[in-house]
N, C-alpha and C positions, 0 to 999 in steps of 0.2 A: 454769508459765511466766508471766512478767509481761508486761503489755501492751507495754511498750517493747521487750522482746526479740522479741515476736511481730511488731511493726511493722518492726523491724530485719531479721528473717529474711525477711519478705514483700518488703521493699524490695530485699534482696539477690537474691532469686529473680527478681523482675520485672526488675530492672536487668540481671542476668546474661542473662536471656532476650533482652532487647532488644539488648544489646551483642553477644551471641553471634550473633544473627541477622544483625546488620549486618556483622560480621566474616565470617560464612559467605557472605553474598551479595555482598561486595565483590569477590570473585573472578569473579563472573559477567560475561560480556561478551556483547554482541549479535553473535553469530556466525551466519552463514548456513550451514546444513547442507543441502545439496541432493542428497546421495547420488550425485553424479556426473551428475545430469541437466542441470545448467546450469554453464557455464564462467563465468569472470569477464567475458569478452567478451559472453556472453549477458545477464548482469546489466546491463552497460553499455548494451546494445541495448534491454533492457526499460526502463531509466531514460529513454533518449531517446524511445522510443515513448510512454511515460507522459507525458513532458514535452510531446510534441506533442498528446496528448489533453487534458491539463490543464496548460497553460502558466503560467508565472509572470506575474503582473500587478502593477500598483502596489498593489492591495489585498490580494493573497494570494500565498503562495509557490507554486511549481510542484511537479509530482509528483516531480521529481528531488530536491528538497530533502526530500521525505518518504521518500526512499530506496525508491521504489516497486519498483525492480527486485529488490531483496532480498526484499521482501514477496511479490511475485508468484512468485519462485522457491520460496520457502518454502511458499506455499499450494499451488502445483501439485505440489510434491514430497510434501507431507504430506496433502493433502486430496483430490486427484484420483485417480480410478482409472486403470488402465493405458491404457484407450482414450482418456480425456480427456487424459492426459499426452502420448500419441502425437499426438493432434490438435494440441495446443498447441505441442509441439516442432516438428512439421512446419510449422505455420503460422509460427513464429518463423524457421525456415530460409527459408520462402517470402518473407518480408519482405525479407531481404537479397538473395535470388535475383532477385526481381522488381525490386528497386532497381537491381541491376547490369544487368539486361537492359533496363530502361527508361532509366536515366540514366547508365549505364556507370560507376557507382561505388556503393560500399556505403551502406547507410542512414545510418551515422554521419557520412558525408561530404556528405550532401545539405543543401541550404539548407532553412530552415524551411518555405518555400512548397512545395518539392518533397516534403518529408516529409508535409505535410498532404494534398497531392494524391494521393500514393501510399496513405496510410492511408484517405482517402475512398473509393478504389477498393475496398479490403478491406471497408470498411463497407457499401458497396452490395452486394457479394457476400454479406455476412452477412445483410443484410435479405432477399435473395432466397431464402436457405436457412433462414429462420427457422422454418419448419414441420418441418424435418427432425428425425429422432430424435436425432442427435448435433449438438451446437452447432458453429457455425463458430468457428475459433480467435479471430477478432477480437472476437466477442461475449464470449468468455471474457476476453480481454485488457482490453476496456473495463470489464467488470464488476469485475475484480480491481483495475484502476487506481482506479476510483471507491471501491471498498470500502477499499482500502489508504490512499488519500489522506484520505478523510473519517474514518478511524479513527486517523490518525497525529497526533502532537502538532502539527506545523505546520498540518495541515488543520483540526484541531479548534479550535486557539487563534487562528489567523489568518484562515482562510477562513470559519469559522462564528462566530456570536456565542456565545462561551463564557462560562459563569458557573461558576467552580470551586466556589463555595459557594452553592448555590441557596437562596433564601429561601422565601417562601410560594408555594403553588401557585395560579396564576391560569389557569384553564382556558379563559378567553374573552379572547383578545388579538387585537385587530384587526391584519390584515396590511396593511402598506404596501408597495406595489409597489417592487421594487428592494432591499428589505432582505435581509440574509443570514439564513439559517435558524438556528435555535437548536440548540445541542448540549446 
């Protein structure tokens, strides 16, 4: 075999591999498989709760733009055991139940101030039960919201200082108060 033929065969193999992979992956969609644990309304509710925890500001997008509801539903479905799933789902139902008993309307219909007031009540309950063996659902909710937001594209590229192609390593950088964290 001559050198030119070998290069041509190699280029064909590599090119076919790259093109084939792109064709194969072009059919992939970001779908949420929640195995029946969460309804579409639950995901909307999770989006709104996440937005109350991490709201949109002039400097950064909110949790709703990071599609936090779908992320939380996926994480609870795939990563939590049955006890944690039960705690989380009961807590999610409690948010709407307490909203209706306190304000006579569902969480999705509350004003932003009412949402924050309601969620602050859950946060106080979570702090009181911090030493319990099983976590409070709102602790799980806040942790998942932060984890999902700061690992999403809007969270990483707009809320944090993002450098897609890092250069040299500088291990000693002075912190200036008010600066965003690096990703």
